[in-house]
N, CA, C and O atoms as a Tripos MOL2 file, in Angstrom:
@<TRIPOS>MOLECULE
protein
  272   271    68     0     0
PROTEIN
NO_CHARGES

@<TRIPOS>ATOM
      1 N          -8.6280   -3.1250  -10.0490 N.3       1 MET1
      2 CA         -7.7640   -3.7040   -9.0600 C.3       1 MET1
      3 C          -8.1590   -3.1960   -7.6830 C.2       1 MET1
      4 O          -8.7400   -2.1210   -7.5370 O.2       1 MET1
      5 N          -7.8310   -3.9900   -6.6880 N.am      2 ARG2
      6 CA         -8.1090   -3.6210   -5.2920 C.3       2 ARG2
      7 C          -6.8480   -3.8850   -4.4780 C.2       2 ARG2
      8 O          -6.2140   -4.9310   -4.6180 O.2       2 ARG2
      9 N          -6.4930   -2.9260   -3.6270 N.am      3 VAL3
     10 CA         -5.3040   -3.0300   -2.7880 C.3       3 VAL3
     11 C          -5.7090   -3.5640   -1.4130 C.2       3 VAL3
     12 O          -6.6590   -3.0830   -0.7960 O.2       3 VAL3
     13 N          -4.9660   -4.5690   -0.9530 N.am      4 VAL4
     14 CA         -5.2110   -5.1490    0.3650 C.3       4 VAL4
     15 C          -3.8950   -5.1200    1.1360 C.2       4 VAL4
     16 O          -2.8600   -5.5510    0.6290 O.2       4 VAL4
     17 N          -3.9450   -4.6050    2.3720 N.am      5 VAL5
     18 CA         -2.7570   -4.5480    3.2170 C.3       5 VAL5
     19 C          -3.0410   -5.2780    4.5190 C.2       5 VAL5
     20 O          -4.0570   -5.0330    5.1690 O.2       5 VAL5
     21 N          -2.1440   -6.1710    4.8950 N.am      6 ASP6
     22 CA         -2.2360   -6.8420    6.1860 C.3       6 ASP6
     23 C          -1.5070   -5.9650    7.1990 C.2       6 ASP6
     24 O          -0.2820   -6.0120    7.3020 O.2       6 ASP6
     25 N          -2.2640   -5.1700    7.9410 N.am      7 LEU7
     26 CA         -1.6740   -4.2260    8.8850 C.3       7 LEU7
     27 C          -0.9910   -4.9150   10.0570 C.2       7 LEU7
     28 O          -0.1630   -4.3070   10.7360 O.2       7 LEU7
     29 N          -1.3250   -6.1670   10.3010 N.am      8 GLU8
     30 CA         -0.6570   -6.9310   11.3590 C.3       8 GLU8
     31 C           0.7720   -7.2920   10.9500 C.2       8 GLU8
     32 O           1.6330   -7.4890   11.8080 O.2       8 GLU8
     33 N           1.0190   -7.3770    9.6640 N.am      9 VAL9
     34 CA          2.3250   -7.7630    9.1380 C.3       9 VAL9
     35 C           3.1760   -6.5320    8.7980 C.2       9 VAL9
     36 O           4.4030   -6.5800    8.8890 O.2       9 VAL9
     37 N           2.5350   -5.4500    8.4120 N.am     10 CYS10
     38 CA          3.2170   -4.2270    7.9780 C.3      10 CYS10
     39 C           4.1370   -3.6950    9.0750 C.2      10 CYS10
     40 O           3.7340   -3.5640   10.2310 O.2      10 CYS10
     41 N           5.3880   -3.3880    8.6920 N.am     11 GLU11
     42 CA          6.3710   -2.8300    9.6230 C.3      11 GLU11
     43 C           6.6170   -1.3420    9.3940 C.2      11 GLU11
     44 O           7.5320   -0.7770    9.9930 O.2      11 GLU11
     45 N           5.8370   -0.7050    8.5550 N.am     12 LEU12
     46 CA          5.9650    0.7200    8.2470 C.3      12 LEU12
     47 C           7.3220    1.0740    7.6490 C.2      12 LEU12
     48 O           7.8990    2.1120    7.9730 O.2      12 LEU12
     49 N           7.8240    0.2150    6.7830 N.am     13 ASN13
     50 CA          9.0720    0.5220    6.0970 C.3      13 ASN13
     51 C           8.8910    1.6600    5.0970 C.2      13 ASN13
     52 O           9.8630    2.3080    4.7100 O.2      13 ASN13
     53 N           7.6620    1.9010    4.6830 N.am     14 ALA14
     54 CA          7.2700    3.0180    3.8110 C.3      14 ALA14
     55 C           7.8100    2.9240    2.3920 C.2      14 ALA14
     56 O           7.7800    3.9150    1.6630 O.2      14 ALA14
     57 N           8.2970    1.7720    1.9850 N.am     15 LEU15
     58 CA          8.7420    1.6240    0.6020 C.3      15 LEU15
     59 C           7.5740    1.7330   -0.3570 C.2      15 LEU15
     60 O           7.7360    2.1910   -1.4880 O.2      15 LEU15
     61 N           6.4060    1.3190    0.0830 N.am     16 CYS16
     62 CA          5.2070    1.4390   -0.7530 C.3      16 CYS16
     63 C           4.8480    2.9100   -0.9770 C.2      16 CYS16
     64 O           4.3680    3.2880   -2.0460 O.2      16 CYS16
     65 N           5.0860    3.7280    0.0410 N.am     17 VAL17
     66 CA          4.7930    5.1550   -0.0760 C.3      17 VAL17
     67 C           5.7100    5.7840   -1.1180 C.2      17 VAL17
     68 O           5.2950    6.6720   -1.8630 O.2      17 VAL17
     69 N           6.9450    5.3260   -1.1690 N.am     18 VAL18
     70 CA          7.8960    5.8310   -2.1690 C.3      18 VAL18
     71 C           7.4470    5.4260   -3.5670 C.2      18 VAL18
     72 O           7.5140    6.2320   -4.4960 O.2      18 VAL18
     73 N           6.9930    4.1900   -3.7260 N.am     19 GLU19
     74 CA          6.5870    3.6830   -5.0410 C.3      19 GLU19
     75 C           5.2580    4.2600   -5.5240 C.2      19 GLU19
     76 O           5.1000    4.5570   -6.7080 O.2      19 GLU19
     77 N           4.3020    4.4180   -4.6040 N.am     20 ALA20
     78 CA          2.9570    4.8700   -4.9960 C.3      20 ALA20
     79 C           2.3950    5.8330   -3.9440 C.2      20 ALA20
     80 O           1.4850    5.4750   -3.1960 O.2      20 ALA20
     81 N           2.9360    7.0440   -3.8880 N.am     21 PRO21
     82 CA          2.5150    7.9900   -2.8500 C.3      21 PRO21
     83 C           1.0590    8.4490   -2.9490 C.2      21 PRO21
     84 O           0.4980    8.9280   -1.9640 O.2      21 PRO21
     85 N           0.4530    8.3130   -4.1050 N.am     22 SER22
     86 CA         -0.9520    8.7010   -4.2190 C.3      22 SER22
     87 C          -1.8810    7.5870   -3.7340 C.2      22 SER22
     88 O          -3.0910    7.7870   -3.6260 O.2      22 SER22
     89 N          -1.3150    6.4170   -3.4430 N.am     23 VAL23
     90 CA         -2.1130    5.2800   -2.9910 C.3      23 VAL23
     91 C          -1.8690    4.9790   -1.5160 C.2      23 VAL23
     92 O          -2.8000    4.6230   -0.7940 O.2      23 VAL23
     93 N          -0.6180    5.1210   -1.0620 N.am     24 PHE24
     94 CA         -0.2510    4.7800    0.3130 C.3      24 PHE24
     95 C           0.2970    5.9980    1.0460 C.2      24 PHE24
     96 O           0.9480    6.8530    0.4460 O.2      24 PHE24
     97 N           0.0280    6.0710    2.3540 N.am     25 GLN25
     98 CA          0.6360    7.0900    3.1880 C.3      25 GLN25
     99 C           0.7330    6.5760    4.6150 C.2      25 GLN25
    100 O          -0.0150    5.6900    5.0290 O.2      25 GLN25
    101 N           1.6660    7.1490    5.3540 N.am     26 ILE26
    102 CA          1.7990    6.8340    6.7710 C.3      26 ILE26
    103 C           1.0770    7.9350    7.5310 C.2      26 ILE26
    104 O           1.3330    9.1200    7.3140 O.2      26 ILE26
    105 N           0.1810    7.5460    8.4130 N.am     27 VAL27
    106 CA         -0.5670    8.5050    9.2220 C.3      27 VAL27
    107 C          -0.3030    8.2150   10.6960 C.2      27 VAL27
    108 O           0.0050    7.0860   11.0770 O.2      27 VAL27
    109 N          -0.4290    9.2530   11.5120 N.am     28 THR28
    110 CA         -0.2580    9.0970   12.9500 C.3      28 THR28
    111 C          -1.5290    9.5730   13.6350 C.2      28 THR28
    112 O          -1.9940   10.6940   13.4320 O.2      28 THR28
    113 N          -2.0670    8.6880   14.4440 N.am     29 ARG29
    114 CA         -3.2650    9.0060   15.2210 C.3      29 ARG29
    115 C          -3.0310    8.5680   16.6580 C.2      29 ARG29
    116 O          -2.6190    7.4360   16.9100 O.2      29 ARG29
    117 N          -3.2880    9.4480   17.5790 N.am     30 ASP30
    118 CA         -3.1090    9.1480   18.9990 C.3      30 ASP30
    119 C          -1.7180    8.5990   19.2870 C.2      30 ASP30
    120 O          -1.5580    7.6890   20.1010 O.2      30 ASP30
    121 N          -0.7150    9.1560   18.6140 N.am     31 GLY31
    122 CA          0.6550    8.7520   18.8410 C.3      31 GLY31
    123 C           1.0700    7.4510   18.1840 C.2      31 GLY31
    124 O           2.2070    7.0130   18.3590 O.2      31 GLY31
    125 N           0.1790    6.8220   17.4330 N.am     32 GLN32
    126 CA          0.4720    5.5610   16.7540 C.3      32 GLN32
    127 C           0.5200    5.7920   15.2470 C.2      32 GLN32
    128 O          -0.4020    6.3700   14.6720 O.2      32 GLN32
    129 N           1.5820    5.3470   14.6210 N.am     33 SER33
    130 CA          1.6850    5.4460   13.1650 C.3      33 SER33
    131 C           1.2050    4.1560   12.5390 C.2      33 SER33
    132 O           1.4000    3.0660   13.0770 O.2      33 SER33
    133 N           0.5670    4.3080   11.3790 N.am     34 GLN34
    134 CA          0.1500    3.1260   10.6260 C.3      34 GLN34
    135 C           0.0410    3.4870    9.1570 C.2      34 GLN34
    136 O          -0.0660    4.6540    8.7790 O.2      34 GLN34
    137 N           0.0730    2.4450    8.3470 N.am     35 LEU35
    138 CA         -0.0860    2.6380    6.9180 C.3      35 LEU35
    139 C          -1.5610    2.8260    6.6000 C.2      35 LEU35
    140 O          -2.4190    2.1400    7.1560 O.2      35 LEU35
    141 N          -1.8420    3.7460    5.7140 N.am     36 GLU36
    142 CA         -3.2100    3.9580    5.2570 C.3      36 GLU36
    143 C          -3.2390    3.8520    3.7400 C.2      36 GLU36
    144 O          -2.3940    4.4260    3.0530 O.2      36 GLU36
    145 N          -4.1990    3.1270    3.2330 N.am     37 VAL37
    146 CA         -4.3890    3.0320    1.7940 C.3      37 VAL37
    147 C          -5.3780    4.1270    1.4070 C.2      37 VAL37
    148 O          -6.5470    4.0820    1.7880 O.2      37 VAL37
    149 N          -4.9070    5.0920    0.6600 N.am     38 VAL38
    150 CA         -5.7180    6.2420    0.2690 C.3      38 VAL38
    151 C          -6.7050    5.8570   -0.8300 C.2      38 VAL38
    152 O          -7.8500    6.3080   -0.8340 O.2      38 VAL38
    153 N          -6.2530    5.0250   -1.7530 N.am     39 LEU39
    154 CA         -7.1010    4.5690   -2.8600 C.3      39 LEU39
    155 C          -7.1860    3.0490   -2.8100 C.2      39 LEU39
    156 O          -6.2700    2.3610   -3.2630 O.2      39 LEU39
    157 N          -8.2600    2.5280   -2.2720 N.am     40 LEU40
    158 CA         -8.4230    1.0720   -2.2060 C.3      40 LEU40
    159 C          -8.5820    0.4510   -3.5890 C.2      40 LEU40
    160 O          -8.1810   -0.6900   -3.8190 O.2      40 LEU40
    161 N          -9.1690    1.2120   -4.5020 N.am     41 GLU41
    162 CA         -9.3470    0.7470   -5.8820 C.3      41 GLU41
    163 C          -8.7430    1.7960   -6.8220 C.2      41 GLU41
    164 O          -9.4640    2.5870   -7.4290 O.2      41 GLU41
    165 N          -7.4130    1.7890   -6.9320 N.am     42 PRO42
    166 CA         -6.7530    2.8040   -7.7570 C.3      42 PRO42
    167 C          -7.0600    2.6220   -9.2370 C.2      42 PRO42
    168 O          -7.3480    1.5130   -9.6860 O.2      42 PRO42
    169 N          -6.9990    3.7110   -9.9920 N.am     43 PRO43
    170 CA         -7.2460    3.6200  -11.4330 C.3      43 PRO43
    171 C          -6.1440    2.8020  -12.1190 C.2      43 PRO43
    172 O          -5.0470    2.6340  -11.5860 O.2      43 PRO43
    173 N          -6.4610    2.3120  -13.2870 N.am     44 ASP44
    174 CA         -5.5480    1.4360  -14.0230 C.3      44 ASP44
    175 C          -4.1770    2.0590  -14.2660 C.2      44 ASP44
    176 O          -3.1710    1.3500  -14.2870 O.2      44 ASP44
    177 N          -4.1290    3.3660  -14.4470 N.am     45 ASP45
    178 CA         -2.8320    3.9890  -14.7340 C.3      45 ASP45
    179 C          -1.8740    3.9260  -13.5460 C.2      45 ASP45
    180 O          -0.6700    4.1170  -13.7180 O.2      45 ASP45
    181 N          -2.3890    3.6600  -12.3420 N.am     46 LEU46
    182 CA         -1.5360    3.5040  -11.1640 C.3      46 LEU46
    183 C          -1.1520    2.0400  -10.9280 C.2      46 LEU46
    184 O          -0.4030    1.7340  -10.0000 O.2      46 LEU46
    185 N          -1.6590    1.1510  -11.7570 N.am     47 GLY47
    186 CA         -1.3880   -0.2750  -11.6000 C.3      47 GLY47
    187 C           0.0880   -0.6250  -11.4910 C.2      47 GLY47
    188 O           0.4730   -1.3470  -10.5710 O.2      47 GLY47
    189 N           0.9300   -0.1340  -12.4050 N.am     48 PRO48
    190 CA          2.3540   -0.4730  -12.3000 C.3      48 PRO48
    191 C           2.9930   -0.0160  -10.9840 C.2      48 PRO48
    192 O           3.8010   -0.7400  -10.4010 O.2      48 PRO48
    193 N           2.6360    1.1710  -10.5220 N.am     49 ALA49
    194 CA          3.1940    1.6770   -9.2630 C.3      49 ALA49
    195 C           2.6990    0.8620   -8.0720 C.2      49 ALA49
    196 O           3.4650    0.5870   -7.1490 O.2      49 ALA49
    197 N           1.4240    0.4760   -8.0860 N.am     50 VAL50
    198 CA          0.8640   -0.3180   -6.9880 C.3      50 VAL50
    199 C           1.5040   -1.7030   -6.9580 C.2      50 VAL50
    200 O           1.8300   -2.2110   -5.8850 O.2      50 VAL50
    201 N           1.6850   -2.3090   -8.1110 N.am     51 ARG51
    202 CA          2.3330   -3.6270   -8.1650 C.3      51 ARG51
    203 C           3.7880   -3.5310   -7.7170 C.2      51 ARG51
    204 O           4.2940   -4.4280   -7.0430 O.2      51 ARG51
    205 N           4.4570   -2.4470   -8.0910 N.am     52 ALA52
    206 CA          5.8370   -2.2360   -7.6450 C.3      52 ALA52
    207 C           5.8870   -2.0750   -6.1300 C.2      52 ALA52
    208 O           6.7990   -2.5860   -5.4790 O.2      52 ALA52
    209 N           4.9170   -1.3700   -5.5720 N.am     53 ALA53
    210 CA          4.8490   -1.2020   -4.1200 C.3      53 ALA53
    211 C           4.6720   -2.5450   -3.4250 C.2      53 ALA53
    212 O           5.3050   -2.8060   -2.4020 O.2      53 ALA53
    213 N           3.8210   -3.3870   -3.9720 N.am     54 ALA54
    214 CA          3.6250   -4.7180   -3.4010 C.3      54 ALA54
    215 C           4.9070   -5.5380   -3.5050 C.2      54 ALA54
    216 O           5.2540   -6.2710   -2.5800 O.2      54 ALA54
    217 N           5.6030   -5.4170   -4.6180 N.am     55 ASP55
    218 CA          6.8300   -6.1800   -4.8350 C.3      55 ASP55
    219 C           7.9600   -5.7690   -3.8960 C.2      55 ASP55
    220 O           8.7480   -6.6160   -3.4750 O.2      55 ASP55
    221 N           8.0510   -4.4690   -3.5600 N.am     56 VAL56
    222 CA          9.1660   -4.0110   -2.7180 C.3      56 VAL56
    223 C           8.8820   -4.1480   -1.2240 C.2      56 VAL56
    224 O           9.7880   -3.9550   -0.4140 O.2      56 VAL56
    225 N           7.6780   -4.4680   -0.8490 N.am     57 CYS57
    226 CA          7.3460   -4.6070    0.5750 C.3      57 CYS57
    227 C           8.1510   -5.7690    1.1700 C.2      57 CYS57
    228 O           7.9520   -6.9170    0.7720 O.2      57 CYS57
    229 N           9.0500   -5.4920    2.1110 N.am     58 PRO58
    230 CA          9.8930   -6.5560    2.6550 C.3      58 PRO58
    231 C           9.1270   -7.6130    3.4480 C.2      58 PRO58
    232 O           9.6280   -8.7220    3.6340 O.2      58 PRO58
    233 N           7.9450   -7.2940    3.9090 N.am     59 LYS59
    234 CA          7.1340   -8.2430    4.6830 C.3      59 LYS59
    235 C           6.0150   -8.8600    3.8580 C.2      59 LYS59
    236 O           5.2360   -9.6600    4.3770 O.2      59 LYS59
    237 N           5.9240   -8.5040    2.5840 N.am     60 ALA60
    238 CA          4.8660   -9.0050    1.7000 C.3      60 ALA60
    239 C           3.4810   -8.7570    2.3020 C.2      60 ALA60
    240 O           2.5960   -9.6110    2.2390 O.2      60 ALA60
    241 N           3.3160   -7.5720    2.8860 N.am     61 ALA61
    242 CA          2.0530   -7.2130    3.5400 C.3      61 ALA61
    243 C           1.0140   -6.6700    2.5660 C.2      61 ALA61
    244 O          -0.1520   -6.5110    2.9260 O.2      61 ALA61
    245 N           1.4300   -6.3860    1.3360 N.am     62 ILE62
    246 CA          0.5300   -5.7950    0.3440 C.3      62 ILE62
    247 C           0.2120   -6.8080   -0.7360 C.2      62 ILE62
    248 O           1.0970   -7.4760   -1.2710 O.2      62 ILE62
    249 N          -1.0550   -6.9070   -1.0400 N.am     63 SER63
    250 CA         -1.4640   -7.7410   -2.1740 C.3      63 SER63
    251 C          -2.3910   -6.9370   -3.0640 C.2      63 SER63
    252 O          -3.0600   -6.0040   -2.6220 O.2      63 SER63
    253 N          -2.4120   -7.3240   -4.3270 N.am     64 VAL64
    254 CA         -3.2370   -6.6570   -5.3120 C.3      64 VAL64
    255 C          -4.1940   -7.6770   -5.8860 C.2      64 VAL64
    256 O          -3.7790   -8.6870   -6.4550 O.2      64 VAL64
    257 N          -5.4650   -7.4110   -5.7350 N.am     65 GLU65
    258 CA         -6.4850   -8.2860   -6.3070 C.3      65 GLU65
    259 C          -6.9350   -7.6920   -7.6260 C.2      65 GLU65
    260 O          -7.4170   -6.5610   -7.6840 O.2      65 GLU65
    261 N          -6.7730   -8.4580   -8.6670 N.am     66 GLU66
    262 CA         -7.1550   -7.9760   -9.9930 C.3      66 GLU66
    263 C          -8.6600   -8.1510  -10.1830 C.2      66 GLU66
    264 O          -9.2530   -9.1190   -9.7070 O.2      66 GLU66
    265 N          -9.2570   -7.2050  -10.8780 N.am     67 ALA67
    266 CA        -10.6960   -7.2890  -11.1760 C.3      67 ALA67
    267 C         -10.9200   -8.4080  -12.1760 C.2      67 ALA67
    268 O         -10.0790   -8.6530  -13.0400 O.2      67 ALA67
    269 N         -12.0630   -9.0920  -12.0580 N.am     68 PRO68
    270 CA        -12.3460  -10.1900  -12.9990 C.3      68 PRO68
    271 C         -12.5780   -9.7000  -14.4110 C.2      68 PRO68
    272 O         -12.8260  -10.5040  -15.3100 O.2      68 PRO68
@<TRIPOS>BOND
     1     1     2 1
     2     2     3 1
     3     3     4 2
     4     3     5 am
     5     5     6 1
     6     6     7 1
     7     7     8 2
     8     7     9 am
     9     9    10 1
    10    10    11 1
    11    11    12 2
    12    11    13 am
    13    13    14 1
    14    14    15 1
    15    15    16 2
    16    15    17 am
    17    17    18 1
    18    18    19 1
    19    19    20 2
    20    19    21 am
    21    21    22 1
    22    22    23 1
    23    23    24 2
    24    23    25 am
    25    25    26 1
    26    26    27 1
    27    27    28 2
    28    27    29 am
    29    29    30 1
    30    30    31 1
    31    31    32 2
    32    31    33 am
    33    33    34 1
    34    34    35 1
    35    35    36 2
    36    35    37 am
    37    37    38 1
    38    38    39 1
    39    39    40 2
    40    39    41 am
    41    41    42 1
    42    42    43 1
    43    43    44 2
    44    43    45 am
    45    45    46 1
    46    46    47 1
    47    47    48 2
    48    47    49 am
    49    49    50 1
    50    50    51 1
    51    51    52 2
    52    51    53 am
    53    53    54 1
    54    54    55 1
    55    55    56 2
    56    55    57 am
    57    57    58 1
    58    58    59 1
    59    59    60 2
    60    59    61 am
    61    61    62 1
    62    62    63 1
    63    63    64 2
    64    63    65 am
    65    65    66 1
    66    66    67 1
    67    67    68 2
    68    67    69 am
    69    69    70 1
    70    70    71 1
    71    71    72 2
    72    71    73 am
    73    73    74 1
    74    74    75 1
    75    75    76 2
    76    75    77 am
    77    77    78 1
    78    78    79 1
    79    79    80 2
    80    79    81 am
    81    81    82 1
    82    82    83 1
    83    83    84 2
    84    83    85 am
    85    85    86 1
    86    86    87 1
    87    87    88 2
    88    87    89 am
    89    89    90 1
    90    90    91 1
    91    91    92 2
    92    91    93 am
    93    93    94 1
    94    94    95 1
    95    95    96 2
    96    95    97 am
    97    97    98 1
    98    98    99 1
    99    99   100 2
   100    99   101 am
   101   101   102 1
   102   102   103 1
   103   103   104 2
   104   103   105 am
   105   105   106 1
   106   106   107 1
   107   107   108 2
   108   107   109 am
   109   109   110 1
   110   110   111 1
   111   111   112 2
   112   111   113 am
   113   113   114 1
   114   114   115 1
   115   115   116 2
   116   115   117 am
   117   117   118 1
   118   118   119 1
   119   119   120 2
   120   119   121 am
   121   121   122 1
   122   122   123 1
   123   123   124 2
   124   123   125 am
   125   125   126 1
   126   126   127 1
   127   127   128 2
   128   127   129 am
   129   129   130 1
   130   130   131 1
   131   131   132 2
   132   131   133 am
   133   133   134 1
   134   134   135 1
   135   135   136 2
   136   135   137 am
   137   137   138 1
   138   138   139 1
   139   139   140 2
   140   139   141 am
   141   141   142 1
   142   142   143 1
   143   143   144 2
   144   143   145 am
   145   145   146 1
   146   146   147 1
   147   147   148 2
   148   147   149 am
   149   149   150 1
   150   150   151 1
   151   151   152 2
   152   151   153 am
   153   153   154 1
   154   154   155 1
   155   155   156 2
   156   155   157 am
   157   157   158 1
   158   158   159 1
   159   159   160 2
   160   159   161 am
   161   161   162 1
   162   162   163 1
   163   163   164 2
   164   163   165 am
   165   165   166 1
   166   166   167 1
   167   167   168 2
   168   167   169 am
   169   169   170 1
   170   170   171 1
   171   171   172 2
   172   171   173 am
   173   173   174 1
   174   174   175 1
   175   175   176 2
   176   175   177 am
   177   177   178 1
   178   178   179 1
   179   179   180 2
   180   179   181 am
   181   181   182 1
   182   182   183 1
   183   183   184 2
   184   183   185 am
   185   185   186 1
   186   186   187 1
   187   187   188 2
   188   187   189 am
   189   189   190 1
   190   190   191 1
   191   191   192 2
   192   191   193 am
   193   193   194 1
   194   194   195 1
   195   195   196 2
   196   195   197 am
   197   197   198 1
   198   198   199 1
   199   199   200 2
   200   199   201 am
   201   201   202 1
   202   202   203 1
   203   203   204 2
   204   203   205 am
   205   205   206 1
   206   206   207 1
   207   207   208 2
   208   207   209 am
   209   209   210 1
   210   210   211 1
   211   211   212 2
   212   211   213 am
   213   213   214 1
   214   214   215 1
   215   215   216 2
   216   215   217 am
   217   217   218 1
   218   218   219 1
   219   219   220 2
   220   219   221 am
   221   221   222 1
   222   222   223 1
   223   223   224 2
   224   223   225 am
   225   225   226 1
   226   226   227 1
   227   227   228 2
   228   227   229 am
   229   229   230 1
   230   230   231 1
   231   231   232 2
   232   231   233 am
   233   233   234 1
   234   234   235 1
   235   235   236 2
   236   235   237 am
   237   237   238 1
   238   238   239 1
   239   239   240 2
   240   239   241 am
   241   241   242 1
   242   242   243 1
   243   243   244 2
   244   243   245 am
   245   245   246 1
   246   246   247 1
   247   247   248 2
   248   247   249 am
   249   249   250 1
   250   250   251 1
   251   251   252 2
   252   251   253 am
   253   253   254 1
   254   254   255 1
   255   255   256 2
   256   255   257 am
   257   257   258 1
   258   258   259 1
   259   259   260 2
   260   259   261 am
   261   261   262 1
   262   262   263 1
   263   263   264 2
   264   263   265 am
   265   265   266 1
   266   266   267 1
   267   267   268 2
   268   267   269 am
   269   269   270 1
   270   270   271 1
   271   271   272 2
@<TRIPOS>SUBSTRUCTURE
     1 MET1         2 RESIDUE 1 A MET
     2 ARG2         6 RESIDUE 1 A ARG
     3 VAL3        10 RESIDUE 1 A VAL
     4 VAL4        14 RESIDUE 1 A VAL
     5 VAL5        18 RESIDUE 1 A VAL
     6 ASP6        22 RESIDUE 1 A ASP
     7 LEU7        26 RESIDUE 1 A LEU
     8 GLU8        30 RESIDUE 1 A GLU
     9 VAL9        34 RESIDUE 1 A VAL
    10 CYS10       38 RESIDUE 1 A CYS
    11 GLU11       42 RESIDUE 1 A GLU
    12 LEU12       46 RESIDUE 1 A LEU
    13 ASN13       50 RESIDUE 1 A ASN
    14 ALA14       54 RESIDUE 1 A ALA
    15 LEU15       58 RESIDUE 1 A LEU
    16 CYS16       62 RESIDUE 1 A CYS
    17 VAL17       66 RESIDUE 1 A VAL
    18 VAL18       70 RESIDUE 1 A VAL
    19 GLU19       74 RESIDUE 1 A GLU
    20 ALA20       78 RESIDUE 1 A ALA
    21 PRO21       82 RESIDUE 1 A PRO
    22 SER22       86 RESIDUE 1 A SER
    23 VAL23       90 RESIDUE 1 A VAL
    24 PHE24       94 RESIDUE 1 A PHE
    25 GLN25       98 RESIDUE 1 A GLN
    26 ILE26      102 RESIDUE 1 A ILE
    27 VAL27      106 RESIDUE 1 A VAL
    28 THR28      110 RESIDUE 1 A THR
    29 ARG29      114 RESIDUE 1 A ARG
    30 ASP30      118 RESIDUE 1 A ASP
    31 GLY31      122 RESIDUE 1 A GLY
    32 GLN32      126 RESIDUE 1 A GLN
    33 SER33      130 RESIDUE 1 A SER
    34 GLN34      134 RESIDUE 1 A GLN
    35 LEU35      138 RESIDUE 1 A LEU
    36 GLU36      142 RESIDUE 1 A GLU
    37 VAL37      146 RESIDUE 1 A VAL
    38 VAL38      150 RESIDUE 1 A VAL
    39 LEU39      154 RESIDUE 1 A LEU
    40 LEU40      158 RESIDUE 1 A LEU
    41 GLU41      162 RESIDUE 1 A GLU
    42 PRO42      166 RESIDUE 1 A PRO
    43 PRO43      170 RESIDUE 1 A PRO
    44 ASP44      174 RESIDUE 1 A ASP
    45 ASP45      178 RESIDUE 1 A ASP
    46 LEU46      182 RESIDUE 1 A LEU
    47 GLY47      186 RESIDUE 1 A GLY
    48 PRO48      190 RESIDUE 1 A PRO
    49 ALA49      194 RESIDUE 1 A ALA
    50 VAL50      198 RESIDUE 1 A VAL
    51 ARG51      202 RESIDUE 1 A ARG
    52 ALA52      206 RESIDUE 1 A ALA
    53 ALA53      210 RESIDUE 1 A ALA
    54 ALA54      214 RESIDUE 1 A ALA
    55 ASP55      218 RESIDUE 1 A ASP
    56 VAL56      222 RESIDUE 1 A VAL
    57 CYS57      226 RESIDUE 1 A CYS
    58 PRO58      230 RESIDUE 1 A PRO
    59 LYS59      234 RESIDUE 1 A LYS
    60 ALA60      238 RESIDUE 1 A ALA
    61 ALA61      242 RESIDUE 1 A ALA
    62 ILE62      246 RESIDUE 1 A ILE
    63 SER63      250 RESIDUE 1 A SER
    64 VAL64      254 RESIDUE 1 A VAL
    65 GLU65      258 RESIDUE 1 A GLU
    66 GLU66      262 RESIDUE 1 A GLU
    67 ALA67      266 RESIDUE 1 A ALA
    68 PRO68      270 RESIDUE 1 A PRO
C-alpha cells in the first residue's frame, strides 16, 4: 500500500495522527505546521490503522493506494 496526502486540502485536524501515529505526524518548520507522512509505504500490519486514518479525515485529504 502507498499513502497519499493532499496537503492543499489537509487542515491539520490530526485525527490521522491519533489513528496511525507511526505513519503520520505534525511537524513545524520555519513556524509553519504541516502533516508529514513518515511511512509512505507502511507494512501490511499497519493497513487497518492507515485505512482508519483515511476514513476519519474530515477533509478526505488522505488516500490509500493498494499494491497490485
